[in-house]
C-alpha positions as YAML, in Angstrom:
chain: A
units: angstrom
residues:
- id: 1
  name: MET
  ca: [-6.51, -18.61, -5.63]
- id: 2
  name: LYS
  ca: [-5.09, -16.62, -2.75]
- id: 3
  name: ILE
  ca: [-5.06, -12.85, -3.03]
- id: 4
  name: GLY
  ca: [-3.93, -10.09, -0.71]
- id: 5
  name: PHE
  ca: [-5.51, -6.65, -0.51]
- id: 6
  name: ILE
  ca: [-3.70, -3.77, 1.16]
- id: 7
  name: GLY
  ca: [-5.77, -0.78, 2.27]
- id: 8
  name: ASP
  ca: [-4.87, 2.86, 1.66]
- id: 9
  name: ILE
  ca: [-1.08, 3.26, 1.41]
- id: 10
  name: VAL
  ca: [-0.31, 6.70, 2.89]
- id: 11
  name: GLY
  ca: [2.90, 8.39, 1.85]
- id: 12
  name: LYS
  ca: [6.49, 7.24, 2.29]
- id: 13
  name: PRO
  ca: [5.83, 5.56, 5.66]
- id: 14
  name: GLY
  ca: [3.21, 3.37, 3.99]
- id: 15
  name: ARG
  ca: [5.48, 2.55, 1.07]
- id: 16
  name: GLU
  ca: [8.25, 1.62, 3.51]
- id: 17
  name: MET
  ca: [5.96, -0.83, 5.30]
- id: 18
  name: ILE
  ca: [5.10, -2.44, 1.95]
- id: 19
  name: LYS
  ca: [8.80, -2.69, 1.13]
- id: 20
  name: ASN
  ca: [9.63, -4.24, 4.50]
- id: 21
  name: HIS
  ca: [6.83, -6.82, 4.70]
- id: 22
  name: LEU
  ca: [5.07, -7.68, 1.46]
- id: 23
  name: GLY
  ca: [7.81, -9.85, -0.05]
- id: 24
  name: TYR
  ca: [8.00, -12.42, 2.73]
- id: 25
  name: LEU
  ca: [4.23, -12.29, 3.32]
- id: 26
  name: ARG
  ca: [3.61, -13.24, -0.31]
- id: 27
  name: ASP
  ca: [5.77, -16.32, 0.24]
- id: 28
  name: GLU
  ca: [4.45, -17.15, 3.71]
- id: 29
  name: PHE
  ca: [0.79, -17.02, 2.72]
- id: 30
  name: GLY
  ca: [1.25, -18.30, -0.83]
- id: 31
  name: LEU
  ca: [-0.32, -15.24, -2.41]
- id: 32
  name: ASP
  ca: [-1.01, -15.54, -6.12]
- id: 33
  name: PHE
  ca: [-1.99, -11.88, -6.58]
- id: 34
  name: VAL
  ca: [-1.76, -8.65, -4.59]
- id: 35
  name: ILE
  ca: [-3.98, -5.59, -4.91]
- id: 36
  name: ALA
  ca: [-3.43, -2.30, -3.08]
- id: 37
  name: ASN
  ca: [-5.16, 1.06, -2.90]
- id: 38
  name: GLY
  ca: [-2.49, 3.60, -3.81]
- id: 39
  name: GLU
  ca: [-4.37, 6.89, -4.20]
- id: 40
  name: ASN
  ca: [-2.57, 8.36, -1.15]
- id: 41
  name: ALA
  ca: [0.83, 6.76, -1.78]
- id: 42
  name: SER
  ca: [2.65, 9.92, -2.95]
- id: 43
  name: HIS
  ca: [3.02, 12.19, 0.08]
- id: 44
  name: GLY
  ca: [-0.56, 11.46, 1.07]
- id: 45
  name: PHE
  ca: [-2.26, 12.76, -2.06]
- id: 46
  name: GLY
  ca: [-2.31, 10.96, -5.39]
- id: 47
  name: LEU
  ca: [0.05, 8.49, -7.00]
- id: 48
  name: SER
  ca: [3.04, 9.46, -9.11]
- id: 49
  name: ARG
  ca: [4.44, 7.23, -11.86]
- id: 50
  name: LYS
  ca: [7.65, 6.90, -9.85]
- id: 51
  name: ASN
  ca: [5.83, 5.65, -6.76]
- id: 52
  name: ALA
  ca: [3.58, 3.36, -8.83]
- id: 53
  name: ASP
  ca: [6.68, 1.69, -10.27]
- id: 54
  name: GLU
  ca: [8.13, 1.48, -6.75]
- id: 55
  name: LEU
  ca: [5.05, -0.32, -5.43]
- id: 56
  name: PHE
  ca: [4.98, -2.71, -8.39]
- id: 57
  name: GLY
  ca: [8.60, -3.51, -7.59]
- id: 58
  name: TYR
  ca: [7.65, -4.49, -4.03]
- id: 59
  name: GLY
  ca: [5.24, -7.15, -5.29]
- id: 60
  name: ILE
  ca: [1.93, -5.37, -5.87]
- id: 61
  name: ASP
  ca: [0.20, -6.55, -9.05]
- id: 62
  name: VAL
  ca: [-2.51, -3.91, -9.46]
- id: 63
  name: ILE
  ca: [-3.19, -0.56, -7.78]
- id: 64
  name: THR
  ca: [-6.68, 0.79, -7.18]
- id: 65
  name: GLY
  ca: [-7.59, 4.43, -6.69]
- id: 66
  name: GLY
  ca: [-10.27, 6.82, -5.53]
- id: 67
  name: ASN
  ca: [-10.96, 10.53, -5.36]
- id: 68
  name: HIS
  ca: [-7.24, 11.41, -5.10]
- id: 69
  name: ILE
  ca: [-6.09, 9.35, -8.09]
- id: 70
  name: TRP
  ca: [-5.93, 12.56, -10.16]
- id: 71
  name: ASP
  ca: [-3.72, 14.57, -7.78]
- id: 72
  name: LYS
  ca: [-0.40, 13.68, -9.42]
- id: 73
  name: LYS
  ca: [-0.90, 14.67, -13.04]
- id: 74
  name: ASP
  ca: [1.91, 12.55, -14.48]
- id: 75
  name: ILE
  ca: [-0.11, 9.38, -13.83]
- id: 76
  name: ILE
  ca: [-3.22, 10.47, -15.76]
- id: 77
  name: PRO
  ca: [-1.91, 9.85, -19.32]
- id: 78
  name: LEU
  ca: [-0.78, 6.39, -18.23]
- id: 79
  name: LEU
  ca: [-4.05, 5.17, -16.74]
- id: 80
  name: ASN
  ca: [-5.02, 3.37, -19.93]
- id: 81
  name: ASP
  ca: [-1.72, 1.49, -20.11]
- id: 82
  name: ILE
  ca: [-0.48, 0.47, -16.66]
- id: 83
  name: ALA
  ca: [-2.05, -1.63, -13.90]
- id: 84
  name: VAL
  ca: [-3.61, 1.31, -12.06]
- id: 85
  name: LEU
  ca: [-7.40, 1.57, -11.85]
- id: 86
  name: ARG
  ca: [-9.65, 4.55, -11.17]
- id: 87
  name: PRO
  ca: [-13.25, 4.25, -9.92]
- id: 88
  name: ALA
  ca: [-15.45, 2.65, -12.57]
- id: 89
  name: ASN
  ca: [-18.33, 5.05, -11.95]
- id: 90
  name: TYR
  ca: [-16.50, 8.10, -13.28]
- id: 91
  name: PRO
  ca: [-17.93, 9.14, -16.67]
- id: 92
  name: ASP
  ca: [-16.88, 7.00, -19.64]
- id: 93
  name: ILE
  ca: [-14.86, 9.88, -21.12]
- id: 94
  name: THR
  ca: [-12.64, 10.01, -18.01]
- id: 95
  name: PRO
  ca: [-9.10, 8.64, -18.61]
- id: 96
  name: GLY
  ca: [-8.39, 5.13, -17.43]
- id: 97
  name: ARG
  ca: [-10.63, 2.21, -16.56]
- id: 98
  name: GLY
  ca: [-12.28, 0.89, -13.43]
- id: 99
  name: VAL
  ca: [-12.40, -2.82, -14.27]
- id: 100
  name: GLU
  ca: [-9.63, -5.21, -15.27]
- id: 101
  name: VAL
  ca: [-9.64, -8.99, -15.65]
- id: 102
  name: PHE
  ca: [-6.50, -10.98, -14.83]
- id: 103
  name: ASP
  ca: [-5.46, -14.62, -15.19]
- id: 104
  name: VAL
  ca: [-4.64, -15.85, -11.68]
- id: 105
  name: ALA
  ca: [-3.98, -19.45, -10.63]
- id: 106
  name: ASN
  ca: [-5.69, -20.82, -13.75]
- id: 107
  name: GLU
  ca: [-8.84, -18.78, -13.12]
- id: 108
  name: LYS
  ca: [-10.13, -15.38, -14.22]
- id: 109
  name: LEU
  ca: [-10.15, -12.62, -11.58]
- id: 110
  name: ALA
  ca: [-12.01, -9.35, -12.12]
- id: 111
  name: ILE
  ca: [-10.83, -6.34, -10.12]
- id: 112
  name: ILE
  ca: [-13.34, -3.49, -9.81]
- id: 113
  name: ASN
  ca: [-12.62, -0.06, -8.36]
- id: 114
  name: LEU
  ca: [-15.80, 1.74, -7.26]
- id: 115
  name: MET
  ca: [-16.43, 5.02, -5.43]
- id: 116
  name: GLY
  ca: [-19.28, 6.03, -3.14]
- id: 117
  name: HIS
  ca: [-21.51, 9.11, -3.28]
- id: 118
  name: PHE
  ca: [-21.56, 10.45, 0.30]
- id: 119
  name: THR
  ca: [-19.08, 13.40, 0.64]
- id: 120
  name: MET
  ca: [-17.26, 12.27, -2.52]
- id: 121
  name: PRO
  ca: [-16.80, 13.92, -5.95]
- id: 122
  name: MET
  ca: [-19.60, 13.77, -8.50]
- id: 123
  name: VAL
  ca: [-19.69, 10.32, -10.10]
- id: 124
  name: ASN
  ca: [-22.32, 8.01, -11.49]
- id: 125
  name: ASN
  ca: [-24.45, 6.03, -9.05]
- id: 126
  name: PRO
  ca: [-22.22, 3.21, -7.74]
- id: 127
  name: PHE
  ca: [-25.14, 0.83, -7.16]
- id: 128
  name: GLU
  ca: [-26.40, 1.17, -10.71]
- id: 129
  name: THR
  ca: [-22.89, 1.06, -12.17]
- id: 130
  name: ILE
  ca: [-21.81, -2.08, -10.34]
- id: 131
  name: GLN
  ca: [-24.89, -4.04, -11.39]
- id: 132
  name: LYS
  ca: [-24.14, -3.31, -15.04]
- id: 133
  name: ILE
  ca: [-20.52, -4.37, -14.60]
- id: 134
  name: ILE
  ca: [-21.42, -7.62, -12.84]
- id: 135
  name: LYS
  ca: [-23.94, -8.45, -15.56]
- id: 136
  name: GLU
  ca: [-21.23, -8.00, -18.22]
- id: 137
  name: LEU
  ca: [-18.77, -10.16, -16.22]
- id: 138
  name: ASN
  ca: [-21.37, -12.88, -15.73]
- id: 139
  name: GLU
  ca: [-22.00, -12.92, -19.48]
- id: 140
  name: GLN
  ca: [-18.27, -13.62, -19.89]
- id: 141
  name: ASP
  ca: [-18.53, -16.40, -17.29]
- id: 142
  name: ILE
  ca: [-16.15, -14.57, -14.93]
- id: 143
  name: LYS
  ca: [-16.99, -15.67, -11.40]
- id: 144
  name: ASN
  ca: [-14.15, -14.37, -9.20]
- id: 145
  name: ILE
  ca: [-15.05, -10.71, -8.65]
- id: 146
  name: PHE
  ca: [-13.21, -8.42, -6.21]
- id: 147
  name: ILE
  ca: [-14.44, -4.88, -5.42]
- id: 148
  name: ASP
  ca: [-12.49, -2.06, -3.77]
- id: 149
  name: PHE
  ca: [-15.33, 0.23, -2.65]
- id: 150
  name: HIS
  ca: [-13.75, 3.60, -1.93]
- id: 151
  name: ALA
  ca: [-16.38, 5.34, 0.18]
- id: 152
  name: GLU
  ca: [-16.81, 7.46, 3.29]
- id: 153
  name: ALA
  ca: [-19.98, 6.07, 4.87]
- id: 154
  name: THR
  ca: [-19.94, 2.60, 6.41]
- id: 155
  name: SER
  ca: [-23.70, 2.46, 5.77]
- id: 156
  name: GLU
  ca: [-23.15, 2.91, 2.03]
- id: 157
  name: LYS
  ca: [-20.54, 0.17, 2.02]
- id: 158
  name: ARG
  ca: [-22.73, -2.17, 4.04]
- id: 159
  name: ALA
  ca: [-25.68, -1.51, 1.73]
- id: 160
  name: LEU
  ca: [-23.58, -2.52, -1.27]
- id: 161
  name: PHE
  ca: [-22.66, -5.74, 0.50]
- id: 162
  name: CYS
  ca: [-26.31, -6.49, 1.26]
- id: 163
  name: MET
  ca: [-27.13, -6.01, -2.42]
- id: 164
  name: LEU
  ca: [-24.23, -8.09, -3.77]
- id: 165
  name: ARG
  ca: [-23.65, -10.87, -1.23]
- id: 166
  name: GLY
  ca: [-23.61, -14.18, -3.02]
- id: 167
  name: LYS
  ca: [-22.97, -12.40, -6.33]
- id: 168
  name: VAL
  ca: [-19.33, -11.32, -5.89]
- id: 169
  name: SER
  ca: [-16.31, -12.80, -4.13]
- id: 170
  name: ALA
  ca: [-15.24, -9.84, -2.00]
- id: 171
  name: ILE
  ca: [-16.07, -6.24, -1.13]
- id: 172
  name: CYS
  ca: [-13.27, -4.39, 0.66]
- id: 173
  name: GLY
  ca: [-13.88, -0.86, 1.85]
- id: 174
  name: THR
  ca: [-11.22, 1.84, 1.64]
- id: 175
  name: HIS
  ca: [-10.95, 5.65, 2.08]
- id: 176
  name: THR
  ca: [-11.46, 6.27, 5.81]
- id: 177
  name: HIS
  ca: [-8.00, 4.86, 6.68]
- id: 178
  name: ILE
  ca: [-9.48, 3.35, 9.86]
- id: 179
  name: GLY
  ca: [-9.64, -0.43, 10.00]
- id: 180
  name: THR
  ca: [-12.98, -1.90, 11.09]
- id: 181
  name: ASP
  ca: [-13.64, -5.17, 12.92]
- id: 182
  name: ASP
  ca: [-16.62, -6.36, 10.85]
- id: 183
  name: MET
  ca: [-14.86, -8.87, 8.60]
- id: 184
  name: MET
  ca: [-17.23, -11.61, 7.54]
- id: 185
  name: ILE
  ca: [-17.97, -14.19, 4.87]
- id: 186
  name: GLU
  ca: [-21.63, -14.62, 3.97]
- id: 187
  name: ASP
  ca: [-22.99, -16.57, 1.00]
- id: 188
  name: GLY
  ca: [-19.42, -16.86, -0.30]
- id: 189
  name: THR
  ca: [-18.84, -13.08, -0.23]
- id: 190
  name: PHE
  ca: [-16.15, -11.53, 1.97]
- id: 191
  name: TYR
  ca: [-16.86, -8.09, 3.41]
- id: 192
  name: VAL
  ca: [-15.07, -5.50, 5.54]
- id: 193
  name: SER
  ca: [-16.14, -1.85, 5.85]
- id: 194
  name: ASP
  ca: [-12.54, -0.61, 5.78]
- id: 195
  name: VAL
  ca: [-9.23, -2.46, 5.63]
- id: 196
  name: GLY
  ca: [-7.38, 0.47, 7.19]
- id: 197
  name: LEU
  ca: [-4.27, 2.37, 6.17]
- id: 198
  name: SER
  ca: [-0.68, 1.27, 5.84]
- id: 199
  name: GLY
  ca: [1.48, 4.13, 7.08]
- id: 200
  name: CYS
  ca: [1.70, 6.31, 10.19]
- id: 201
  name: ARG
  ca: [-0.65, 5.19, 12.93]
- id: 202
  name: ASP
  ca: [0.05, 7.80, 15.64]
- id: 203
  name: GLY
  ca: [-1.31, 10.89, 13.89]
- id: 204
  name: VAL
  ca: [-4.68, 11.40, 12.18]
- id: 205
  name: ILE
  ca: [-5.47, 9.18, 9.14]
- id: 206
  name: GLY
  ca: [-1.74, 8.85, 8.50]
- id: 207
  name: MET
  ca: [-1.08, 12.59, 8.62]
- id: 208
  name: ASP
  ca: [0.75, 14.84, 11.07]
- id: 209
  name: ILE
  ca: [-1.50, 15.97, 13.95]
- id: 210
  name: LYS
  ca: [-0.92, 19.72, 13.50]
- id: 211
  name: GLU
  ca: [-3.33, 20.42, 10.63]
- id: 212
  name: PRO
  ca: [-6.25, 18.30, 11.89]
- id: 213
  name: LEU
  ca: [-6.01, 19.94, 15.33]
- id: 214
  name: GLN
  ca: [-6.09, 23.38, 13.71]
- id: 215
  name: ARG
  ca: [-9.04, 22.43, 11.53]
- id: 216
  name: PHE
  ca: [-11.13, 21.08, 14.41]
- id: 217
  name: SER
  ca: [-10.09, 23.78, 16.89]
- id: 218
  name: VAL
  ca: [-10.42, 27.02, 14.92]
- id: 219
  name: GLY
  ca: [-12.41, 26.02, 11.84]
- id: 220
  name: TYR
  ca: [-9.94, 26.67, 9.05]
- id: 221
  name: SER
  ca: [-7.13, 24.54, 7.71]
- id: 222
  name: SER
  ca: [-3.70, 24.65, 6.16]
- id: 223
  name: SER
  ca: [-2.11, 21.73, 4.28]
- id: 224
  name: PHE
  ca: [-1.83, 18.14, 5.45]
- id: 225
  name: ASP
  ca: [1.66, 16.76, 5.89]
- id: 226
  name: ILE
  ca: [3.17, 13.31, 6.38]
- id: 227
  name: PRO
  ca: [5.33, 12.99, 9.54]
- id: 228
  name: LYS
  ca: [9.00, 12.34, 8.91]
- id: 229
  name: LYS
  ca: [9.07, 10.04, 11.95]
- id: 230
  name: CYS
  ca: [6.14, 8.03, 13.25]
- id: 231
  name: LYS
  ca: [4.90, 4.70, 14.51]
- id: 232
  name: LYS
  ca: [3.78, 2.68, 11.49]
- id: 233
  name: ILE
  ca: [1.29, -0.04, 10.67]
- id: 234
  name: PHE
  ca: [0.84, -2.50, 7.80]
- id: 235
  name: GLN
  ca: [-2.68, -3.84, 7.13]
- id: 236
  name: MET
  ca: [-3.72, -6.44, 4.59]
- id: 237
  name: VAL
  ca: [-6.55, -8.94, 4.13]
- id: 238
  name: VAL
  ca: [-5.78, -12.37, 2.69]
- id: 239
  name: LEU
  ca: [-8.59, -14.07, 0.78]
- id: 240
  name: ASP
  ca: [-8.82, -17.69, -0.38]
- id: 241
  name: MET
  ca: [-11.19, -17.71, -3.36]
- id: 242
  name: THR
  ca: [-12.30, -20.23, -5.94]
- id: 243
  name: LYS
  ca: [-15.10, -20.43, -8.49]
- id: 244
  name: GLY
  ca: [-16.44, -17.07, -7.39]
- id: 245
  name: LYS
  ca: [-16.65, -17.84, -3.67]
- id: 246
  name: CYS
  ca: [-14.46, -16.70, -0.80]
- id: 247
  name: LYS
  ca: [-13.78, -19.75, 1.37]
- id: 248
  name: GLU
  ca: [-11.49, -18.27, 4.02]
- id: 249
  name: ALA
  ca: [-10.27, -14.79, 4.95]
- id: 250
  name: LYS
  ca: [-8.00, -13.20, 7.50]
- id: 251
  name: LYS
  ca: [-6.59, -9.80, 8.41]
- id: 252
  name: ILE
  ca: [-2.86, -9.25, 8.93]
- id: 253
  name: LYS
  ca: [-1.59, -6.33, 11.02]
- id: 254
  name: ILE
  ca: [2.07, -5.54, 11.61]
- id: 255
  name: TYR
  ca: [3.45, -2.71, 13.76]
- id: 256
  name: ASN
  ca: [6.96, -1.43, 13.11]
- id: 257
  name: ASP
  ca: [7.75, -1.29, 16.85]
- id: 258
  name: ARG
  ca: [6.57, -4.83, 17.68]
- id: 259
  name: ASP
  ca: [7.85, -8.25, 16.68]
- id: 260
  name: GLU
  ca: [4.46, -9.98, 16.44]
- id: 261
  name: VAL
  ca: [2.25, -10.45, 13.38]
- id: 262
  name: ILE
  ca: [-1.42, -10.11, 14.38]
- id: 263
  name: ILE
  ca: [-3.81, -12.35, 12.43]
- id: 264
  name: THR
  ca: [-7.60, -12.13, 12.76]
- id: 265
  name: GLU
  ca: [-9.96, -14.62, 11.13]
- id: 266
  name: ALA
  ca: [-13.11, -13.38, 9.38]
- id: 267
  name: PHE
  ca: [-16.45, -14.28, 10.95]
- id: 268
  name: ARG
  ca: [-18.43, -16.83, 8.94]
- id: 269
  name: GLU
  ca: [-22.21, -16.96, 8.78]
...
């Protein structure tokens, strides 16, 4: 199976890049399934039902979340019913679910949304949680396992990879909005510390520069805002997986002010 994973979609600029590029990329790369982190898709904070439906309409099959998945309250009652995941290591009584299994290209594909500890809201230990989930999936003979690890620290993400390499198909980091260049496949497991945002690329993590400059200059902050005009970027990894192993992987980057599509191959051990 071939799947695409889009990093953090930030606001309307990010949604516009999905609208402009995902359709033909699905055809060009023969994607069977597309996952995207959408917790910042609605003006940078949260995901509204309207914007979830919009993203599904552009060709996204399932949306993962993170610490901002609760910011738009209209989505919360729907988390048990639509293809939007929240981190699996929230308490069991929290609305929604963090794991979903799909039928893709005549195989089972498990999507897991997980959140780190460092600087993040209080959740259960992600390392303990994920081992329990993988054990349950293995008991069901589900081999293709994809993890969106929504975490701040690259060390925490890397540690998870070191624990799970050879046991899952892919671990894709999200949350920092900054794409990293450490894509690799080792023991059949794909890893990247952060896929990077889709949205404005000429501000700070997809936001207008004014608030971050104020925060770092004088020590207090106002509210983040999404620029009305900006230079934009689209970022997605494409994974070729079968029987639980990632065989090939590449990163696709598209800039709205350039004609080229930049493709980077993952390093293989």
